[in-house]
Residue, then its C-alpha position, 0 to 999 in steps of 0.5 A: m499500499s503506497k504512503r500518503l503524506s500530507l503537503g508539508s511533509a511530502l515536500l520536506m521529504l522530497c526538498l530537503p535532499l535536493m536543497a542540499a548546499a553540495e546540490v545546489s552548488e553542483r546544479d550552479r556549475q551545469r547551468a553554467l557549463f551548459l550554456a558556455a557549451e551552447t556559446a562555443l556551439e554558436q562561435g563554431q568551437r567544436t572541441r570545446f563544445n565536445d569537452l563541455s558536453a561531456e562534463l554534463s553526461d548527468y544534466p538534464l538539458l544535454p538533449y538540447l546541446e545533443y540537438a543544438a548541434l544535430k540542427r547545425q549540421l542537418s545536411r550531413a546528419t545520417p538516419k541513424a544519427i536522427e534515430s539514435f537521438a530519438e531512441r536516447w530521448p524518447d520522451s522529449p519533444l524535442a525528438p520529433r522536432l529533429r525528425q521534422a526539421w531532417l525531413q524537411s531539410l531532405a525535402d529542400r535538398q532533394q534528397w529522394t533516396l533518403l527521404a523515401e525510406a524515412d519514417v514520416s509518421g507525425a509529419s506535416t501533410t506537406i512532408l507526407c506529400t514530399q516523400r510520396q513525390a520521392l517515391l514517384r521519382l524513384g519509380r516507386r509509384d504504387e507505394a507513392l499512391q498507397g493511401v492517397e485517398d486519405l490525403w483527398r478525402v478534406g475540405r480544404s486545399q491541401p499544399r502545393a506539395c500534394d499537387s504532383v502526387f494527385e496528378a499521377w493519382r488521377a493518371q491511375g484512374g483515381p478518384d472515382t466519383d464516390l470520393g469526388w462526391a465526398r470531398f465536394t460535400l467536405a468542401m461545401q460543409e466548410h464553405q469553401l466554394g471555391l474548391a468546391r468549383y474545382l471538384r466539379r470535374y470529378l463529379s458523375e454527370a448524375d451528381r453535377p445537378s445536386a453540386e449545381q443547386w448546392l453552389r447557388l443555393a450556398e451563395h443566395p441561402t434565401e433561395l431555399r423557400r423555393q425548393t419544393q418538388s425539386a427537393l424530393e427529386n435531388p437523391h442528395w437534399v439530405t446532405i444539402t439542406p442541414p448546413l445551408m439552413q444552419r448557415l442562414a440561421r447564424r446570419d438571420p434566424r427569423q428569415a430561416l424560421e420563416i422558411w422552415e416553417q414553410r417547406q418543411s413538410d415539402w422537403a421530408l427530412p428524416e425526422d432526426v435531420a428535421l429535429d437536429l435543424e429545428r433545435f438550432i435555428a430555435f438556439r440561434l434565434t434565442l440567441r439573436e432576440r432573446n425575449g422575443a424568441l419566448n413565444h417561438l419557444a412556447s410553441l415548440r415539442p419538447e422533444v426540440f429542447d436540449d439542456t442548452l436550448r432550456q438554458w436559452q429559454l430561461r434567459s430569455a425569460l430572465s430579461i423580461g422578468d418572466w419567472e414561471t418560464v424560467l421555472l419551467a425552463s430549469q425544472s424541465m432540464s436533465h437531472e444532471a443539469q438541475q444539479q448545477a449551482i447555476w441551475q439550482y441557483w435560478r430555480a430557487r430565485a423563480l420559486e421565489a418569485t413566485g411565492e414558493r419561498a419554502a422550495a427557494r429556500e431548499s434551492y437556494a442551500l443546494a447551490a450554497e454548497q458549491r464554491n463558486y459564483y452562484g454558490f455565494l450568491a445564493a449563500d447570499r440570498l439565505q444570509q448565511a456564511y460562505r462555505l470555501g471548504h480549503r481542503p490541502l491535497v494529500v500527496d501519493a508518496d510513491a506519486l511523488a518519488q515517481v513523478s520526481t525522477m521522470a526525465p521530462l519533469q526534470r527537464a521542464l524545472e530546469l529550463k524554468a530555471l533558465d527562463r526558457d519558458i517554451d521549451a520548459r512548457r513543452e516538456w510539460l506537456a510531455l510529462q503530462n502526457q505520460i501521466n494522464g490518468q493518473p490522478d495521483a501522479l497529476v497532483a504529485a506533478a502539480h505540487l513540485a511545480h507549486l513548489s517551484g513557483w511554476h504556478d499555472r502549471a500546478i493550477f492546470a494540473v489539479a484542475r486535470a486531476q479533478e481536484f479543486d479544494d486545494i485553495d492554497l495551491r489554487f489561488p497563490m499568492a505570486f507577484a503579491d508585493l507588486i500586486a499590492q503595491h500598484a493596487s495600494a497605488q490606485g486606492i482598488n482592491p488588491a483581492w479584485a486585482f489578484a482575481v483579475t491576474r489569476q483569471e486572466s494568465a494563471f499568473m503565468t509571465d509570458a502569457h499571450s492571447s490570440a487577440g494579443a493580449l500580453g503578460l499577467m494582466q493581459i495587457m492589449p498594446h493599445t491598452g499598454r501605450t494609452m495608459g503608459r503615457t497617462l502613468g508617465t512610462p511610454v511604452s514603444h513595444r509591445l514586449q515591454l508588456l511582458d515585463p511583470e512590474l510594468n504589466i501589473r501598474i497598466g493594469a491596476a491603473y487600468l481597473k481604476r479607470n474603468l472603476e472610474n468610468f463606470g461609476g464604481h461599479v465592479i461588475l461593469s468594471t469588470a466586464a468592461y476589461n474583458a469585452g471593452a467599455r464600448r460594449v458594456r455600454q450597449w449592454l447597460p439597460e436604456t431606462g430603470a435598474m436591473d438587478a445585477d446578477i440578472w444582467v451579468e446571465l444576460i451577458p452577450f459573450a459567454e467568454t465574459r459572463q463567466y468572466v466576471q463570475r470568476i473575478l467575483a468569486y475569486q475575489l473573495i478567495y483572495e480576500l480570504r487569502l489576505g487576511q481581508e474581511l469578506t465582502t458580500l457579493s450582493r455589496l459588490m452587486p448593486p443594481i444596473t441602471s443606464m449609463d446616463d443614470l450611472p454618475a447620478s446614482r449612489l453608484a457614483h459614490y460606491q467604493l471597491w475597496a472596503s470603507d470602514n463601516a461596510p459589513g463584512l462576512p464570516v467565513a465557514i472553513v470546511c475542509d471535509a464536505p463532499g459535493y464541493n465542485e468549481t469548473p475548472c478554468 
């Protein structure tokens, strides 16, 4: 039986030998040798490089030296050398990278014989096709064309390297008309109309009229309303209709609904296809029109609904205060959905609004068991303490011993120590792939990452292990001095700044978003330049935003600016940090006031809606970690008014940072209560 250790005992057992002075000194020496070896290789000092490398036989990053040396002489590398590297370091992400670079080098140098014999498993499509080119040049046509159908049967254009292979295949009689229609269908489903037009040449005479009809309707989908008897005569109508109607529903759901109601009986689609299409149109209509779709939703058969459509029916009803429909929707979801805190909370709100107070309290109580935004809201409605449920993880000693000696972990931690974050994360992914499905090993890896200050990996690893109760690990106090300093300078609650940083980057200093946001608090370059000028710290290059001090300084100032622009309202300020102030203004009520929990639920962007909810919940957790008196969510959530009313309302005087007379909230720490959960982020 494996031993189970507390976090403190496990880390002490692991860390004391590793942190012995002699070992630290030896590792520092190895790092210096490693860096010197890299410099020698760059300067062409091969003898010195070899001598230095020889002293690093037990250093975790030795494969990186071997990789660099092989990369510099790919034109002379033999297949044996490439295979030898992969055999020596099979668990490193360097092995497939080296193979890909070597294969590309062979293709660039037209080394057809070597390329024809190479192992290209896992290589890019370009390399796969280039190897087939090599086989064709060597007269090995059958081998070159074996399995070519898999390269053909895709909905997008393939790389130019595949052109000659496909030409050779066509000379051999391929593709047949069935394959032609299969690829045409894929292209149309991905709306690649140019490719689809090209593919018409591979269709049978019988299929071409269907293809032409599909292309015409793809360009003018409203013409679907004219498709009656001809639809029944088209053998591919069941294939054609759903993607066309779905595309129209995304663009104009009301028009899609009108056409569907006019023609569904004429089209005679199979019941399952018709049901899916009817559900999709209703979903898009609800997203677009919200309460305007309620009458249509009320007319639908029960079997049309799934949980997603019911949830949007509930939100639509919320927008006009139709609590009876809110209750109906919440009670019509699947059993699994009804157990989630979000729908328990809204069912309770609806029960309360319709006079069923006892039942409402029962539903609130169920939601309040959960450590998340809705659980905290429910606790506020019951006027009871939040149950944050901190429970330190217990580390399995055997798993800890196993993971701590795994090569990918050793390489990842060493690369992290050298500030080579991208390579470190690649190695961590290799480790994760090895231990995936082993919760004890994932937990051990998370603790090792936490110990090394690698907080984002620790957070993600425990989420993957489905362990959410160790508050200290999941909500670390990283960059505490900087966050406290700049939050204080701006007069905002440091717990708010911590929550934003935790959500934005999980404390990953070099975080890059697909939209271009950078660093700990995910600052957009334009925002960085604007706020930098305001703060007297010009930002001349976007990569400056990766500096933690500058990033946090700008992020805290931007939070404060949003707070001022929205009358001190933390919800609006938080939403604006994610979606921009202009969008938030558009989402405000035109007149009157709206309950803040309803306004948050109706945020059109799921990302922003979940962002606001998490920030509010995370702020409470960080208030606990900072030793502050907890702010109730209800205090952070005064009613939402129009923009014109904000400055004149009491929100203009609302201060996020707790005033002396603001009520706090006692905290119930329950370390062994079951049922705590939170959506992983």
